[in-house]
LOLORO-574834 format. One record per residue (C-alpha): residue in one letter; z, y, x. Coordinates in steps of 0.25 Angstrom, whole numbers. Example, Ala and Ser with C-alpha at 12.3 -4.5 7.8 and 13.67 -1.06 7.14 Angstrom:
BEGIN
a 31 -18 49
s 29 -4 55
This chain:
BEGIN
x -146 -35 89
x -157 -45 92
x -161 -56 83
x -161 -65 94
x -147 -63 98
x -142 -63 84
x -149 -76 82
x -141 -82 93
x -127 -78 88
x -119 -85 78
x -120 -81 63
x -108 -83 53
x -110 -93 43
x -111 -88 29
x -97 -85 24
x -94 -94 12
x -80 -98 14
x -67 -93 19
x -67 -83 31
x -60 -87 44
x -50 -76 44
x -43 -71 56
x -30 -69 48
x -23 -59 58
x -8 -57 56
x -4 -43 51
x 0 -33 61
x 9 -26 52
x 2 -13 53
x 1 -11 38
x 16 -13 36
x 19 -4 48
x 10 7 41
x 17 5 28
x 31 6 35
x 27 19 41
x 23 25 28
x 9 27 32
x 1 31 20
x -11 24 15
x -19 34 6
x -27 29 -6
x -38 39 -3
x -43 44 10
x -56 48 16
x -62 36 23
x -72 43 32
x -72 53 43
x -78 67 43
x -92 63 40
x -97 76 46
x -93 72 60
x -105 69 69
x -109 55 72
x -108 51 87
x -120 53 95
x -122 38 98
x -122 34 83
x -135 27 78
x -145 37 71
x -144 39 57
x -153 31 48
x -166 38 45
x -165 46 32
x -180 51 32
x -186 38 27
x -176 36 16
x -181 37 1
x -178 50 -6
x -164 51 -13
x -170 49 -27
x -178 37 -23
x -167 31 -15
x -157 32 -27
x -168 26 -37
x -171 15 -27
x -156 12 -25
x -154 10 -41
x -165 0 -40
x -158 -7 -29
x -145 -7 -37
x -152 -13 -49
x -159 -24 -41
x -146 -28 -34
x -139 -29 -47
x -150 -38 -53
x -150 -47 -40
x -135 -48 -41
x -136 -52 -56
x -147 -61 -53
x -139 -69 -43
x -127 -70 -53
x -137 -75 -64
x -143 -86 -56
x -129 -91 -52
x -125 -91 -67
x -137 -98 -71
x -135 -109 -61
x -121 -112 -66
x -112 -103 -58
x -100 -101 -68
x -92 -90 -60
x -98 -77 -56
x -104 -75 -42
x -93 -72 -32
x -92 -57 -28
x -102 -53 -17
x -110 -66 -18
x -123 -58 -20
x -119 -47 -10
x -117 -57 1
x -130 -62 -1
x -137 -49 -2
x -130 -44 11
x -134 -57 18
x -148 -56 13
x -150 -42 18
x -144 -45 31
x -153 -57 34
x -165 -48 30
x -160 -37 40
x -159 -47 51
x -172 -53 48
x -179 -39 48
x -173 -36 61
x -179 -48 68
x -191 -46 77
x -204 -50 71
x -214 -58 79
x -227 -50 77
x -231 -37 72
x -239 -44 61
x -226 -51 56
x -218 -38 57
x -228 -31 48
x -227 -42 38
x -212 -42 39
x -212 -27 36
x -220 -29 24
x -212 -40 19
x -200 -31 21
x -205 -22 10
x -195 -30 0
x -183 -28 9
x -172 -19 4
x -159 -15 10
x -151 -21 -2
x -160 -32 -9
x -162 -45 -1
x -177 -47 2
x -186 -57 9
x -180 -68 18
x -188 -67 31
x -198 -78 33
x -193 -89 41
x -179 -86 39
x -168 -92 30
x -160 -84 21
x -145 -86 24
x -141 -76 13
x -148 -85 2
x -142 -98 8
x -128 -91 9
x -129 -86 -6
x -133 -100 -10
x -121 -106 -3
x -112 -96 -9
x -117 -99 -23
x -115 -113 -21
x -100 -110 -17
x -99 -103 -30
x -104 -115 -38
x -119 -116 -39
x -126 -128 -34
x -134 -128 -21
x -148 -127 -29
x -143 -116 -38
x -137 -108 -27
x -150 -109 -19
x -158 -105 -31
x -150 -93 -34
x -151 -88 -20
x -166 -90 -20
x -167 -83 -33
x -159 -71 -30
x -167 -69 -17
x -180 -69 -25
x -174 -59 -35
x -169 -50 -23
x -183 -51 -17
x -189 -46 -30
x -179 -35 -32
x -180 -30 -17
x -195 -30 -19
x -194 -21 -31
x -185 -11 -24
x -193 -11 -11
x -206 -8 -19
x -199 4 -26
x -194 9 -12
x -208 7 -7
x -214 15 -18
x -204 27 -15
x -207 27 0
x -222 27 -3
x -220 40 -11
x -218 36 -25
x -205 42 -32
x -194 35 -40
x -188 41 -52
x -175 48 -47
x -162 43 -52
x -154 52 -61
x -142 53 -53
x -129 60 -57
x -117 64 -48
x -103 64 -55
x -92 70 -47
x -78 67 -51
x -64 70 -45
x -64 59 -35
x -78 53 -36
x -93 55 -38
x -102 47 -46
x -117 46 -44
x -124 40 -57
x -138 36 -60
x -140 28 -73
x -131 16 -72
x -129 17 -57
x -116 24 -53
x -110 26 -39
x -97 32 -36
x -90 38 -24
x -78 47 -21
x -80 62 -19
x -76 60 -5
x -86 50 -2
x -97 58 -9
x -93 70 0
x -94 61 13
x -108 56 9
x -113 70 5
x -108 74 19
x -116 63 26
x -128 65 17
x -128 80 22
x -128 75 37
x -138 63 36
x -147 65 24
x -161 72 24
x -159 87 25
x -166 89 11
x -156 79 5
x -144 86 9
x -136 94 -1
x -133 109 0
x -125 116 4
x -123 111 19
x -108 110 22
x -103 117 34
x -88 113 35
x -81 110 48
x -74 97 48
x -61 101 56
x -57 111 45
x -60 102 34
x -50 94 26
x -54 79 26
x -63 77 14
x -66 91 11
x -81 90 15
x -82 78 7
x -76 85 -5
x -84 97 -3
x -97 89 -4
x -92 82 -17
x -89 96 -23
x -103 101 -19
x -108 88 -26
x -100 90 -38
x -104 105 -40
x -118 101 -40
x -119 93 -53
x -125 104 -62
x -140 101 -58
x -140 113 -49
x -148 115 -37
x -136 111 -28
x -134 98 -37
x -149 94 -35
x -148 96 -20
x -137 86 -20
x -145 75 -27
x -151 69 -14
x -137 66 -10
x -133 60 -23
x -145 51 -23
x -142 46 -9
x -128 44 -12
x -131 36 -25
x -141 27 -18
x -131 24 -7
x -120 22 -16
x -128 13 -25
x -132 5 -14
x -118 1 -9
x -114 -1 -24
x -125 -10 -27
x -122 -19 -15
x -107 -20 -20
x -103 -20 -6
x -91 -11 -6
x -83 -23 1
x -94 -23 12
x -92 -8 14
x -77 -8 17
x -74 0 29
x -64 2 40
x -54 12 35
x -53 27 40
x -40 25 49
x -47 14 57
x -59 23 59
x -51 34 63
x -43 26 73
x -55 20 80
x -63 33 79
x -53 39 87
x -51 28 97
x -65 22 98
x -74 34 94
x -80 26 83
x -93 34 78
x -102 24 70
x -100 13 60
x -109 1 61
x -107 -3 46
x -104 7 36
x -110 15 24
x -110 30 20
x -99 26 11
x -89 20 21
x -93 26 34
x -82 33 42
x -88 36 56
x -99 46 57
x -110 36 59
x -112 23 52
x -122 12 50
x -125 6 37
x -133 -5 30
x -141 4 21
x -147 16 28
x -157 18 16
x -146 23 8
x -136 27 19
x -144 35 28
x -143 48 21
x -128 47 23
x -129 44 38
x -131 29 40
x -136 24 54
x -142 12 48
x -139 -3 51
x -129 -6 62
x -138 -17 67
x -148 -6 71
x -138 1 79
x -141 1 94
x -130 9 101
x -127 8 116
x -114 16 114
x -104 22 104
x -92 17 96
x -95 10 83
x -88 3 72
x -93 -10 64
x -87 -14 51
x -98 -23 45
x -99 -29 31
x -90 -41 32
x -102 -51 31
x -104 -62 41
x -118 -59 45
x -116 -44 46
x -104 -46 55
x -111 -57 64
x -123 -48 66
x -114 -36 69
x -107 -44 80
x -121 -47 86
x -126 -33 85
x -113 -27 91
x -114 -37 103
x -129 -33 105
x -125 -18 105
x -114 -20 115
x -122 -29 124
x -133 -19 124
x -123 -7 127
x -116 -14 138
x -130 -18 145
x -136 -5 144
x -125 3 152
x -111 7 151
x -111 11 136
x -99 13 126
x -102 5 114
x -90 1 105
x -89 -6 91
x -77 -7 83
x -80 -19 73
x -72 -23 60
x -74 -36 54
x -66 -46 46
x -58 -57 53
x -68 -68 49
x -68 -77 61
x -79 -86 55
x -89 -74 56
x -98 -75 69
x -98 -60 70
x -82 -60 71
x -83 -71 82
x -94 -63 90
x -86 -50 90
x -73 -58 94
x -81 -64 106
x -89 -51 110
x -88 -47 125
x -87 -33 120
x -74 -35 112
x -63 -26 117
x -53 -29 106
x -51 -36 93
x -41 -31 82
x -38 -40 71
x -32 -33 59
x -25 -41 49
x -30 -40 34
x -16 -35 30
x -16 -24 40
x -29 -16 35
x -38 -11 25
x -53 -6 24
x -59 5 17
x -64 1 4
x -80 -1 3
x -79 7 -10
x -70 18 -5
x -81 29 -7
x -78 27 -22
x -63 22 -23
x -50 28 -22
x -44 18 -12
x -51 18 1
x -44 5 7
x -43 -9 4
x -35 -20 12
x -44 -30 20
x -43 -44 15
x -45 -50 30
x -42 -46 44
x -51 -36 51
x -56 -39 66
x -58 -26 74
x -67 -29 86
x -70 -18 96
x -82 -21 104
x -85 -12 116
x -93 -10 129
x -85 -8 141
x -87 7 141
x -83 8 126
x -71 0 129
x -67 10 140
x -71 22 131
x -64 17 118
x -54 6 122
x -48 -2 110
x -34 -2 115
x -21 -7 109
x -18 7 103
x -32 6 97
x -29 -7 90
x -15 -2 85
x -22 10 79
x -33 2 73
x -23 -8 66
x -15 4 61
x -28 11 56
x -32 -2 48
x -18 -3 42
x -20 11 37
x -32 6 29
x -24 -2 20
x -25 3 5
x -13 10 -1
x -4 3 -10
x -10 11 -22
x -24 7 -18
x -20 -7 -17
x -15 -7 -31
x -28 0 -36
x -36 -11 -28
x -27 -22 -35
x -22 -28 -22
x -10 -36 -24
x 2 -35 -14
x 1 -49 -10
x -15 -50 -9
x -17 -37 0
x -26 -41 11
x -24 -56 9
x -36 -66 8
x -35 -78 0
x -39 -91 6
x -54 -94 3
x -57 -80 -1
x -70 -75 4
x -71 -60 8
x -85 -56 9
x -85 -41 11
x -77 -31 19
x -66 -30 9
x -65 -42 -1
x -55 -35 -9
x -64 -24 -13
x -68 -25 -28
x -79 -15 -26
x -90 -25 -27
x -86 -28 -41
x -86 -13 -45
x -99 -9 -38
x -108 -13 -50
x -118 -3 -55
x -112 1 -68
x -115 12 -79
x -107 24 -75
x -97 29 -86
x -92 42 -79
x -78 38 -82
x -74 35 -68
x -70 47 -60
């Protein structure tokens, strides 16, 4: 996506009020499924066979050769987690000192951090005027970290800081106090980012970091990775999935023995994942086998701690397995544009953090993808700026594909029914749009962003989901989105509703299922998820199994 073309397009105003919802009427698909007695299981595997090869047209895997060693990556991630915790706490202290009586609203800090890093990324991708300026810019980027907000580029206004100040005013601070808090949290973030980047530079220059003492605890249904006060948790099935991905994509010297040679057709679903978990559990005695598995555990710990630190499980909610299966069969989907090792279903995926995701197969940022052909799915974080930029990039890719010959390029895009979003309007007006399917909130659910560590995989969606199908002419002929495809898609979404038992565990009342109160402000993929409150770094007790 060129900076020039992006600048010409409309940008959503920062969302600080009510969404303009599509409010689609229910199709009755969920009721029909219930009347047919179709089961909705509380537990199910949310990914396909991770050993299936990715399509040839998939973007290349992010380079793993330039990554920090596993020990250094885990140590650095602990420093990042501590720094983010301090920054979040500092914002709360500033607001309290300025007279804010109530606690900060959930995700106030997370929205600011997300928007800040997005602006930095857009600025760094802009072309520089001269080689001399480019050199200086590279030097100034030494304090840039994928998580901690850094410098605001010279000559640019920081919309994220302005939006934060406006949000703090909405929560009760004066204009002066809100602006002061935003400036101070930015200064503190710069200081913390510089410390983290200084540590990373020392490691990349050949100096070593003390390796964290990491313990793996295998339970009946879950696996804990513990280092000091830092605990991350995942299910045994998720551990097995990630171990299989690590075998395929990590450096050869990091891969744990023995090499698994099991043919997928003869395997019961989940057997390979459980075998990996059993191998990990068997190697907890300090033997040579357990030491050989340490690089995997360190990579797992670093990646899981990154997503836990961000408290972003709501942003990690994903399309459910029945939807993937229906569209994979009909449209030959092969690559997800926005995913993570934790929630990816398709054999190839892009993600926001290749520095920790690459050993598990990340293709890097979607905004670096330049395909001319292929069948992709885009389920972005439900953040206005990300959805706006995604719509721009999709348009650029489809135009390039159409102008360079008869190529089949297809995108299935899933976004909330927020009509105030410029990205939503751009997708609806796209000349490449072949079909729009609007699924009512009552008729579907999504895979929980924390399903890698929870019993219940699905949650109801609190708002409509708009499914845009954008295709070149050749793709439309090769993978037509017919009425039959739409009917299968609606049924598949209905199958992603949580079971009755799951909703009881999630605390969803019978009258509040999928309903949104007037004036509510969902800011992530699943507003109903409580994972952000549970994602704090806490001292492990060893009691939870």
